N, C-alpha and C positions, 0 to 999 in steps of 0.2 A: 237797183231799179228804184226810181223815185216813187214817193208815196202816191203822187197823182196817177202814175202809170199803174201802180197796184190797185188803186181805187177804181180805175177804168176797166181793168182786166178781170177783176173778181166777179162781176156779174156774168161774164162769159163762162168762167170756171163754174160758177153756181148753176147756170143753165145746163152745162154739159154733165155735171154731177147728178142733176135731177132728171136727166133724159133717160129714155128707155134703151139707149145704145149699150151694147154689151161691152164695147171697148176691148182692151187686151187683158184677158184673165191672167192673174199672177199665179203660176203653178204652186200648188200646195197651200193656197190661201183663198179666202172668200173675197179678197180685195181685187180690184181691177185697176189697171193703169189707164187713165183717161187722157191726160195731157201733161205736157211739160211747158212751162212758160219761162222764157229767158229774154229779158229786154223786150224788144219788139218782135221776137220770134215765138211762134206758137206751134207746137207739135201735138197733133191729136192722133191717138192710137185706136184703130178700129179692129174689131174681130171680123172673121169671115162671115159671120151671121149678120153683121151690120149692113145697113143700106145707106149709101152715100147721101141719098136724098133726105134721109132722116137727120143727118148731120147738118144739112143746109138750113133747116128750120131754126135751130137756136143760133147758128152763125149769122143768118140774115137778120134775125130779130135784134141781136146784139149790135150788129153793124148799123142798123137803122137807129137804134136808141142812142148809140154813142157817136154817131156820125163818122164811124171808122169804115175802112174798106180793106179787103184783103187784096194784095197784089197778086193777081192770077199768074203773072209772069214769073213770080218767085215761088208759086205753089207747086209742090211735088207730091206724088203718091209713091211711096216706097213700100212695096209688099214684103211681108215677112212670111216665112213658112217654107214648105217644101218647094223645090224647083218647079214641080208641076203646078202647084197652086199659084206661085208667083207669075209663071208664064200665062196661065189662064186669066189671071186678074189683069195683067197688062194688055191682053188682047181685047178684053171686054171693057 
């Protein structure tokens, strides 16, 4: 990853770290998995207690400041958890 790309994505990472999102709790730890960044791919992990609308605030702020945009055609929601939880999330 080029330094300029790292410099551009770090503010987004910082916004997400400072957010009130629960993200994905790491079992047996106080840590949480918030995101992975690889090239121009960003994966954000949300907990079932998180509200998608709360995620949009830091994302839209970062997009506005950096003049970036997310390609909604490439955006996927992949639920983790029990089959019942995954099915209920997909319908809502």
